[in-house]
C-alpha atoms as a printed R data frame, in Angstrom:
    type eleno elety resid chain resno       x       y       z
1   ATOM     1    CA   VAL     A     1   2.471 -18.721  -6.049
2   ATOM     2    CA   LEU     A     2   0.146 -16.427  -4.162
3   ATOM     3    CA   ALA     A     3  -2.347 -18.405  -2.084
4   ATOM     4    CA   MET     A     4  -5.855 -16.979  -2.130
5   ATOM     5    CA   LYS     A     5  -8.189 -18.206   0.575
6   ATOM     6    CA   ASN     A     6 -11.950 -17.907   1.111
7   ATOM     7    CA   SER     A     7 -12.494 -15.979  -2.118
8   ATOM     8    CA   THR     A     8 -11.836 -15.828  -5.813
9   ATOM     9    CA   PRO     A     9  -9.175 -18.234  -7.139
10  ATOM    10    CA   SER     A    10  -7.603 -15.394  -9.133
11  ATOM    11    CA   SER     A    11  -4.129 -14.388  -8.042
12  ATOM    12    CA   ASP     A    12  -4.571 -10.803  -9.232
13  ATOM    13    CA   PHE     A    13  -5.189  -7.611  -7.289
14  ATOM    14    CA   ILE     A    14  -7.732  -4.887  -7.937
15  ATOM    15    CA   LEU     A    15  -6.426  -1.358  -7.461
16  ATOM    16    CA   LEU     A    16  -8.893   1.249  -6.265
17  ATOM    17    CA   ARG     A    17  -8.874   4.735  -7.722
18  ATOM    18    CA   LEU     A    18  -6.964   7.629  -6.266
19  ATOM    19    CA   LEU     A    19 -10.282   9.290  -5.384
20  ATOM    20    CA   VAL     A    20 -13.461   7.427  -4.461
21  ATOM    21    CA   ASN     A    21 -15.622  10.314  -5.709
22  ATOM    22    CA   SER     A    22 -15.662  10.043  -9.513
23  ATOM    23    CA   GLN     A    23 -17.335  13.399 -10.199
24  ATOM    24    CA   ALA     A    24 -13.979  15.147 -10.563
25  ATOM    25    CA   ALA     A    25 -12.295  12.206 -12.318
26  ATOM    26    CA   GLY     A    26 -11.766  14.170 -15.525
27  ATOM    27    CA   ILE     A    27 -10.058  17.059 -13.768
28  ATOM    28    CA   VAL     A    28  -7.925  14.729 -11.647
29  ATOM    29    CA   PHE     A    29  -6.921  12.738 -14.743
30  ATOM    30    CA   THR     A    30  -5.887  15.924 -16.566
31  ATOM    31    CA   VAL     A    31  -3.855  17.183 -13.603
32  ATOM    32    CA   ILE     A    32  -2.076  13.850 -13.124
33  ATOM    33    CA   LEU     A    33  -1.343  13.562 -16.855
34  ATOM    34    CA   ALA     A    34   0.058  17.112 -16.873
35  ATOM    35    CA   ILE     A    35   2.248  16.391 -13.835
36  ATOM    36    CA   PHE     A    36   3.489  13.180 -15.457
37  ATOM    37    CA   MET     A    37   4.350  14.891 -18.746
38  ATOM    38    CA   VAL     A    38   6.093  17.807 -17.026
39  ATOM    39    CA   ALA     A    39   8.043  15.480 -14.706
40  ATOM    40    CA   VAL     A    40   9.257  13.147 -17.455
41  ATOM    41    CA   THR     A    41  10.079  16.009 -19.850
42  ATOM    42    CA   ALA     A    42  11.878  18.099 -17.207
43  ATOM    43    CA   ASN     A    43  13.970  15.170 -15.990
44  ATOM    44    CA   LEU     A    44  14.903  14.033 -19.508
45  ATOM    45    CA   VAL     A    45  15.838  17.610 -20.458
46  ATOM    46    CA   MET     A    46  17.936  17.829 -17.287
47  ATOM    47    CA   ILE     A    47  19.772  14.603 -18.170
48  ATOM    48    CA   PHE     A    48  20.290  15.797 -21.761
49  ATOM    49    CA   LEU     A    49  21.648  19.216 -20.756
50  ATOM    50    CA   ILE     A    50  24.058  17.710 -18.255
51  ATOM    51    CA   GLN     A    51  25.357  15.344 -20.927
52  ATOM    52    CA   VAL     A    52  25.803  17.874 -23.769
53  ATOM    53    CA   ASP     A    53  27.028  20.990 -21.937
54  ATOM    54    CA   SER     A    54  30.652  20.779 -20.810
55  ATOM    55    CA   ARG     A    55  30.052  23.421 -18.122
56  ATOM    56    CA   LEU     A    56  27.744  20.953 -16.378
57  ATOM    57    CA   HIS     A    57  30.327  18.161 -16.292
58  ATOM    58    CA   THR     A    58  30.882  18.635 -12.573
59  ATOM    59    CA   PRO     A    59  30.289  16.354  -9.567
60  ATOM    60    CA   MET     A    60  27.132  18.173  -8.495
61  ATOM    61    CA   TYR     A    61  25.487  17.867 -11.893
62  ATOM    62    CA   PHE     A    62  26.572  14.253 -12.261
63  ATOM    63    CA   LEU     A    63  24.682  13.467  -9.043
64  ATOM    64    CA   LEU     A    64  21.738  15.540 -10.293
65  ATOM    65    CA   SER     A    65  21.649  13.465 -13.477
66  ATOM    66    CA   GLN     A    66  21.403  10.318 -11.336
67  ATOM    67    CA   LEU     A    67  18.562  11.926  -9.379
68  ATOM    68    CA   SER     A    68  16.744  12.708 -12.639
69  ATOM    69    CA   ILE     A    69  17.146   9.112 -13.819
70  ATOM    70    CA   MET     A    70  15.691   7.862 -10.532
71  ATOM    71    CA   ASP     A    71  12.802  10.324 -10.698
72  ATOM    72    CA   THR     A    72  11.968   9.341 -14.277
73  ATOM    73    CA   LEU     A    73  11.915   5.631 -13.437
74  ATOM    74    CA   PHE     A    74  10.046   6.333 -10.190
75  ATOM    75    CA   ILE     A    75   7.139   8.206 -11.759
76  ATOM    76    CA   CYS     A    76   6.957   5.759 -14.694
77  ATOM    77    CA   THR     A    77   6.548   2.885 -12.231
78  ATOM    78    CA   THR     A    78   3.171   4.017 -10.863
79  ATOM    79    CA   VAL     A    79   1.538   6.810 -12.881
80  ATOM    80    CA   PRO     A    80   1.008   5.122 -16.301
81  ATOM    81    CA   LYS     A    81  -0.951   2.284 -14.656
82  ATOM    82    CA   LEU     A    82  -2.944   4.843 -12.636
83  ATOM    83    CA   LEU     A    83  -3.853   6.797 -15.784
84  ATOM    84    CA   VAL     A    84  -4.943   3.633 -17.583
85  ATOM    85    CA   ASP     A    85  -7.090   2.579 -14.612
86  ATOM    86    CA   MET     A    86  -8.780   5.994 -14.526
87  ATOM    87    CA   VAL     A    87 -10.102   5.644 -18.079
88  ATOM    88    CA   SER     A    88 -10.865   1.904 -18.100
89  ATOM    89    CA   GLN     A    89 -13.340  -0.299 -16.301
90  ATOM    90    CA   GLU     A    90 -10.741  -2.980 -15.562
91  ATOM    91    CA   LYS     A    91  -8.637  -2.103 -12.511
92  ATOM    92    CA   THR     A    92  -6.853  -5.435 -12.204
93  ATOM    93    CA   ILE     A    93  -3.099  -5.711 -11.872
94  ATOM    94    CA   PHE     A    94  -1.535  -9.122 -12.362
95  ATOM    95    CA   PHE     A    95   0.289 -10.662  -9.429
96  ATOM    96    CA   VAL     A    96   3.631 -10.627 -11.260
97  ATOM    97    CA   ALA     A    97   3.078  -7.020 -12.378
98  ATOM    98    CA   CYS     A    98   2.304  -6.058  -8.778
99  ATOM    99    CA   GLY     A    99   5.551  -7.673  -7.654
100 ATOM   100    CA   ILE     A   100   7.522  -5.844 -10.355
101 ATOM   101    CA   GLN     A   101   5.884  -2.554  -9.356
102 ATOM   102    CA   ILE     A   102   6.754  -3.126  -5.700
103 ATOM   103    CA   PHE     A   103  10.366  -3.961  -6.537
104 ATOM   104    CA   LEU     A   104  10.825  -0.945  -8.811
105 ATOM   105    CA   TYR     A   105   9.271   1.610  -6.493
106 ATOM   106    CA   LEU     A   106  11.122   0.232  -3.443
107 ATOM   107    CA   THR     A   107  14.377   0.367  -5.397
108 ATOM   108    CA   MET     A   108  13.759   3.889  -6.671
109 ATOM   109    CA   ILE     A   109  12.580   5.346  -3.361
110 ATOM   110    CA   GLY     A   110  15.481   3.656  -1.551
111 ATOM   111    CA   SER     A   111  18.041   4.820  -4.097
112 ATOM   112    CA   GLU     A   112  16.702   8.373  -3.995
113 ATOM   113    CA   ALA     A   113  16.705   8.388  -0.201
114 ATOM   114    CA   PHE     A   114  20.382   7.400  -0.132
115 ATOM   115    CA   LEU     A   115  21.349   9.697  -3.005
116 ATOM   116    CA   LEU     A   116  19.748  12.777  -1.423
117 ATOM   117    CA   GLY     A   117  21.706  12.020   1.734
118 ATOM   118    CA   LEU     A   118  25.001  11.458  -0.085
119 ATOM   119    CA   MET     A   119  24.475  14.622  -2.145
120 ATOM   120    CA   ALA     A   120  24.943  16.624   1.065
121 ATOM   121    CA   TYR     A   121  28.640  15.718   0.862
122 ATOM   122    CA   ASP     A   122  29.052  17.899  -2.233
123 ATOM   123    CA   PRO     A   123  27.962  21.235  -0.685
124 ATOM   124    CA   TYR     A   124  29.915  20.338   2.461
125 ATOM   125    CA   VAL     A   125  33.145  20.010   0.473
126 ATOM   126    CA   ALA     A   126  32.318  23.055  -1.685
127 ATOM   127    CA   VAL     A   127  31.750  25.316   1.341
128 ATOM   128    CA   CYS     A   128  34.062  23.845   3.982
129 ATOM   129    CA   ASN     A   129  36.979  22.622   1.827
130 ATOM   130    CA   PRO     A   130  36.790  24.590  -1.443
131 ATOM   131    CA   LEU     A   131  40.523  24.325  -2.190
132 ATOM   132    CA   ARG     A   132  40.430  20.518  -1.911
133 ATOM   133    CA   TYR     A   133  37.171  20.159  -3.844
134 ATOM   134    CA   PRO     A   134  38.776  18.702  -7.021
135 ATOM   135    CA   VAL     A   135  40.454  16.017  -4.907
136 ATOM   136    CA   LEU     A   136  37.616  15.182  -2.516
137 ATOM   137    CA   MET     A   137  34.963  15.183  -5.269
138 ATOM   138    CA   ASN     A   138  36.819  13.552  -8.152
139 ATOM   139    CA   ARG     A   139  35.169  11.265 -10.714
140 ATOM   140    CA   LYS     A   140  35.897   8.121  -8.725
141 ATOM   141    CA   VAL     A   141  34.216   9.517  -5.596
142 ATOM   142    CA   CYS     A   142  31.163  10.572  -7.640
143 ATOM   143    CA   LEU     A   143  30.840   7.096  -9.140
144 ATOM   144    CA   LEU     A   144  31.146   5.522  -5.698
145 ATOM   145    CA   LEU     A   145  28.427   7.814  -4.299
146 ATOM   146    CA   ALA     A   146  26.066   7.024  -7.173
147 ATOM   147    CA   ALA     A   147  26.827   3.294  -7.038
148 ATOM   148    CA   GLY     A   148  26.264   3.285  -3.266
149 ATOM   149    CA   ALA     A   149  22.856   4.911  -3.689
150 ATOM   150    CA   TRP     A   150  21.766   2.484  -6.402
151 ATOM   151    CA   PHE     A   151  23.069  -0.488  -4.422
152 ATOM   152    CA   GLY     A   152  21.257   0.572  -1.253
153 ATOM   153    CA   GLY     A   153  17.971   1.003  -3.111
154 ATOM   154    CA   SER     A   154  18.334  -2.313  -4.937
155 ATOM   155    CA   LEU     A   155  19.087  -4.071  -1.659
156 ATOM   156    CA   ASP     A   156  15.840  -2.692  -0.258
157 ATOM   157    CA   GLY     A   157  13.902  -3.958  -3.284
158 ATOM   158    CA   PHE     A   158  15.514  -7.404  -3.294
159 ATOM   159    CA   LEU     A   159  15.001  -7.798   0.469
160 ATOM   160    CA   LEU     A   160  11.377  -6.694   0.869
161 ATOM   161    CA   THR     A   161   9.753  -7.698  -2.445
162 ATOM   162    CA   PRO     A   162  10.129 -11.518  -2.143
163 ATOM   163    CA   ILE     A   163   8.809 -11.456   1.419
164 ATOM   164    CA   THR     A   164   5.809  -9.336   0.433
165 ATOM   165    CA   MET     A   165   4.887 -11.519  -2.524
166 ATOM   166    CA   ASN     A   166   5.205 -14.789  -0.576
167 ATOM   167    CA   VAL     A   167   2.640 -13.806   2.045
168 ATOM   168    CA   ASN     A   168  -0.734 -15.591   1.861
169 ATOM   169    CA   TYR     A   169  -3.506 -13.159   0.968
170 ATOM   170    CA   CYS     A   170  -7.249 -13.397   1.519
171 ATOM   171    CA   GLY     A   171  -9.991 -12.052  -0.704
172 ATOM   172    CA   PRO     A   172 -11.513  -9.841  -1.738
173 ATOM   173    CA   CYS     A   173  -8.240  -8.761  -3.298
174 ATOM   174    CA   SER     A   174  -9.016  -5.041  -3.553
175 ATOM   175    CA   VAL     A   175  -5.983  -2.943  -2.629
176 ATOM   176    CA   ASN     A   176  -7.199   0.357  -1.193
177 ATOM   177    CA   HIS     A   177  -4.534   2.269  -3.082
178 ATOM   178    CA   PHE     A   178  -3.735   3.381  -6.626
179 ATOM   179    CA   PHE     A   179  -0.583   1.231  -6.829
180 ATOM   180    CA   CYS     A   180   0.903  -1.779  -5.063
181 ATOM   181    CA   GLU     A   181   2.375  -0.003  -2.064
182 ATOM   182    CA   VAL     A   182   3.566  -2.526   0.514
183 ATOM   183    CA   PRO     A   183   1.573  -1.300   3.570
184 ATOM   184    CA   ALA     A   184  -1.666  -1.291   1.535
185 ATOM   185    CA   VAL     A   185  -1.015  -4.764   0.084
186 ATOM   186    CA   LEU     A   186  -0.153  -6.260   3.482
187 ATOM   187    CA   LYS     A   187  -3.584  -5.305   4.836
188 ATOM   188    CA   LEU     A   188  -4.989  -8.174   2.713
189 ATOM   189    CA   ALA     A   189  -2.723 -10.788   4.325
190 ATOM   190    CA   CYS     A   190  -4.303 -13.841   5.953
191 ATOM   191    CA   ALA     A   191  -1.347 -14.584   8.225
192 ATOM   192    CA   ASP     A   192   0.148 -12.460  10.971
193 ATOM   193    CA   THR     A   193   2.588 -10.029   9.354
194 ATOM   194    CA   SER     A   194   3.707  -8.246  12.510
195 ATOM   195    CA   LEU     A   195   7.244  -9.683  12.285
196 ATOM   196    CA   TYR     A   196   7.562  -8.610   8.665
197 ATOM   197    CA   GLY     A   197   6.093  -5.225   9.597
198 ATOM   198    CA   THR     A   198   8.817  -4.827  12.210
199 ATOM   199    CA   LEU     A   199  11.492  -5.775   9.653
200 ATOM   200    CA   MET     A   200  10.122  -3.287   7.124
201 ATOM   201    CA   TYR     A   201   9.861  -0.589   9.780
202 ATOM   202    CA   THR     A   202  13.498  -1.191  10.800
203 ATOM   203    CA   CYS     A   203  14.680  -1.030   7.177
204 ATOM   204    CA   CYS     A   204  12.764   2.188   6.564
205 ATOM   205    CA   VAL     A   205  14.071   3.819   9.737
206 ATOM   206    CA   LEU     A   206  17.650   2.925   8.776
207 ATOM   207    CA   MET     A   207  17.100   4.156   5.216
208 ATOM   208    CA   LEU     A   208  15.925   7.495   6.599
209 ATOM   209    CA   LEU     A   209  18.239   7.688   9.609
210 ATOM   210    CA   ILE     A   210  21.484   7.137   7.680
211 ATOM   211    CA   PRO     A   211  20.968   9.843   5.020
212 ATOM   212    CA   ILE     A   212  19.381  12.272   7.498
213 ATOM   213    CA   SER     A   213  22.419  11.830   9.762
214 ATOM   214    CA   ILE     A   214  24.731  12.591   6.830
215 ATOM   215    CA   ILE     A   215  22.650  15.640   5.899
216 ATOM   216    CA   SER     A   216  22.481  16.920   9.485
217 ATOM   217    CA   THR     A   217  26.236  16.539   9.984
218 ATOM   218    CA   SER     A   218  27.090  18.128   6.634
219 ATOM   219    CA   TYR     A   219  24.845  21.133   7.068
220 ATOM   220    CA   SER     A   220  25.855  21.663  10.673
221 ATOM   221    CA   LEU     A   221  29.470  21.948   9.511
222 ATOM   222    CA   ILE     A   222  28.359  24.179   6.631
223 ATOM   223    CA   LEU     A   223  26.490  26.522   8.982
224 ATOM   224    CA   LEU     A   224  29.503  26.626  11.284
225 ATOM   225    CA   THR     A   225  31.739  27.566   8.346
226 ATOM   226    CA   VAL     A   226  29.299  30.150   6.964
227 ATOM   227    CA   TYR     A   227  29.016  31.719  10.415
228 ATOM   228    CA   HIS     A   228  32.708  32.632  10.208
229 ATOM   229    CA   VAL     A   229  32.404  34.014   6.670
230 ATOM   230    CA   ARG     A   230  32.359  37.800   6.897
231 ATOM   231    CA   SER     A   231  31.473  38.700   3.316
232 ATOM   232    CA   ALA     A   232  27.778  38.884   2.386
233 ATOM   233    CA   GLU     A   233  28.591  37.492  -1.070
234 ATOM   234    CA   GLY     A   234  30.201  34.404   0.442
235 ATOM   235    CA   ARG     A   235  27.193  33.753   2.632
236 ATOM   236    CA   ARG     A   236  24.836  34.241  -0.309
237 ATOM   237    CA   LYS     A   237  26.742  31.710  -2.424
238 ATOM   238    CA   ALA     A   238  26.730  29.195   0.422
239 ATOM   239    CA   PHE     A   239  22.999  29.681   0.916
240 ATOM   240    CA   THR     A   240  22.326  29.252  -2.810
241 ATOM   241    CA   THR     A   241  24.403  26.078  -2.871
242 ATOM   242    CA   CYS     A   242  22.415  24.513  -0.032
243 ATOM   243    CA   SER     A   243  18.868  25.853  -0.348
244 ATOM   244    CA   SER     A   244  17.769  23.794  -3.372
245 ATOM   245    CA   HIS     A   245  18.988  20.555  -1.835
246 ATOM   246    CA   LEU     A   246  17.379  21.301   1.529
247 ATOM   247    CA   THR     A   247  14.050  22.087  -0.146
248 ATOM   248    CA   ILE     A   248  13.937  18.744  -1.950
249 ATOM   249    CA   VAL     A   249  15.177  16.855   1.105
250 ATOM   250    CA   SER     A   250  12.427  18.325   3.313
251 ATOM   251    CA   ILE     A   251   9.676  17.390   0.839
252 ATOM   252    CA   PHE     A   252  10.928  13.872   0.114
253 ATOM   253    CA   TYR     A   253  11.828  12.762   3.636
254 ATOM   254    CA   GLY     A   254   8.682  14.331   5.104
255 ATOM   255    CA   ALA     A   255   6.434  12.233   2.850
256 ATOM   256    CA   ALA     A   256   8.558   9.098   3.354
257 ATOM   257    CA   PHE     A   257   8.493   9.548   7.139
258 ATOM   258    CA   TYR     A   258   4.697   9.782   7.146
259 ATOM   259    CA   THR     A   259   4.238   6.690   4.958
260 ATOM   260    CA   TYR     A   260   6.770   4.288   6.473
261 ATOM   261    CA   VAL     A   261   7.663   5.463   9.965
262 ATOM   262    CA   LEU     A   262   4.489   6.979  11.426
263 ATOM   263    CA   PRO     A   263   2.464   4.300  13.309
264 ATOM   264    CA   GLN     A   264  -0.501   2.819  11.440
265 ATOM   265    CA   SER     A   265  -2.920   4.274  13.992
266 ATOM   266    CA   PHE     A   266  -2.213   7.711  12.483
267 ATOM   267    CA   HIS     A   267  -2.971   6.579   8.923
268 ATOM   268    CA   ILE     A   268  -6.199   7.188   7.009
269 ATOM   269    CA   PRO     A   269  -6.534   5.425   3.602
270 ATOM   270    CA   GLU     A   270  -7.538   8.518   1.633
271 ATOM   271    CA   GLN     A   271  -4.849  10.592   3.331
272 ATOM   272    CA   ASP     A   272  -2.278   7.876   2.585
273 ATOM   273    CA   LYS     A   273  -3.167   8.066  -1.108
274 ATOM   274    CA   VAL     A   274  -2.662  11.824  -1.163
275 ATOM   275    CA   VAL     A   275   0.746  11.576   0.556
276 ATOM   276    CA   SER     A   276   1.799   8.735  -1.760
277 ATOM   277    CA   ALA     A   277   0.669  10.761  -4.774
278 ATOM   278    CA   PHE     A   278   2.768  13.622  -3.492
279 ATOM   279    CA   TYR     A   279   6.062  11.732  -3.314
280 ATOM   280    CA   THR     A   280   5.437   9.526  -6.374
281 ATOM   281    CA   MET     A   281   4.272  12.359  -8.676
282 ATOM   282    CA   VAL     A   282   4.875  15.851  -7.308
283 ATOM   283    CA   THR     A   283   8.408  15.303  -5.993
284 ATOM   284    CA   PRO     A   284   9.777  13.877  -9.294
285 ATOM   285    CA   MET     A   285   8.297  16.936 -11.027
286 ATOM   286    CA   LEU     A   286   9.626  19.467  -8.514
287 ATOM   287    CA   ASN     A   287  13.188  18.125  -8.336
288 ATOM   288    CA   PRO     A   288  14.348  19.158 -11.840
289 ATOM   289    CA   LEU     A   289  12.309  22.379 -11.724
290 ATOM   290    CA   ILE     A   290  13.828  23.494  -8.423
291 ATOM   291    CA   TYR     A   291  17.360  22.729  -9.575
292 ATOM   292    CA   SER     A   292  16.900  24.263 -13.046
293 ATOM   293    CA   LEU     A   293  14.846  27.393 -12.395
294 ATOM   294    CA   ARG     A   294  17.078  28.435  -9.498
295 ATOM   295    CA   ASN     A   295  20.320  27.570 -11.276
296 ATOM   296    CA   LYS     A   296  21.990  29.974 -13.718
297 ATOM   297    CA   ASP     A   297  24.222  27.268 -15.187
298 ATOM   298    CA   VAL     A   298  21.302  25.014 -16.110
299 ATOM   299    CA   MET     A   299  19.258  27.884 -17.541
300 ATOM   300    CA   GLY     A   300  22.318  29.038 -19.487
301 ATOM   301    CA   ALA     A   301  22.797  25.553 -20.929
302 ATOM   302    CA   PHE     A   302  19.109  25.408 -21.867
303 ATOM   303    CA   LYS     A   303  19.246  28.775 -23.656
304 ATOM   304    CA   LYS     A   304  22.425  27.697 -25.450
305 ATOM   305    CA   VAL     A   305  20.797  24.514 -26.758
306 ATOM   306    CA   PHE     A   306  17.614  26.408 -27.670
307 ATOM   307    CA   VAL     A   307  19.533  29.020 -29.660
308 ATOM   308    CA   ARG     A   308  21.550  26.286 -31.384
309 ATOM   309    CA   CYS     A   309  18.373  24.439 -32.383
310 ATOM   310    CA   SER     A   310  16.751  27.661 -33.599
311 ATOM   311    CA   SER     A   311  19.810  28.504 -35.698
312 ATOM   312    CA   ALA     A   312  19.843  25.019 -37.228
313 ATOM   313    CA   GLN     A   313  16.206  25.379 -38.255
């Protein structure tokens, strides 16, 4: 049970709004709601298209479907509560609900971090070993990659959540954030959390270092292979294969690096909220859009389903 000292006996937290200035609350609410609807719809459509179109039953799209599942769960972990808080006077989140939110977002962000790193293996095989692609990226390998990503994220959630929720907290219990993000919650701790902070920092560095190392190695080998490709068409295809993934990787890891690796002396509460909003809302929306709008196969599958639905009506 959470021990509250020198303040209210309640074991609940109060989440502050995304913006302190409430004059633009209506506009901010509308924008966030629009982002949420677009993100959830785009990811669900992506999952649906990959399932129903046989042309998308490939290793790359299987991994993309896992990414869409993670993004859907990720944005649903934080944004619905934020939207409710923006239109209600009560900003309280129950202690158990805060723990569940921490576990889910740690699991999702960890799983996505590992998956984005492991996804670099697919373009590496496609560009560097195209003839062996069916062997090196068979169904079993794809399942192992997805399972490894989910396991790594779950391990992060199971490791850090119990420690966070067993810390003694002092009042007032106002979390200067729009969701129960671990660094913001730990600022309310009564006891010294430096050891736990070091553990969390180590976990986050490893979670970023491992996938970034895989990505760096994969794309270094890809660039080396592309350098020896003489045809412009071959280089264009290699660039198309890699550019979407690199765009998403840069956005996601950049925000994660700022939040969990950059020393606390560089952090400003309002700036932290903006960065957190970026990777909890904007990134889940951009991922399916980047992969669909720049991908002829996905757009072809969408048009095919649209025409089929129109004909049925």
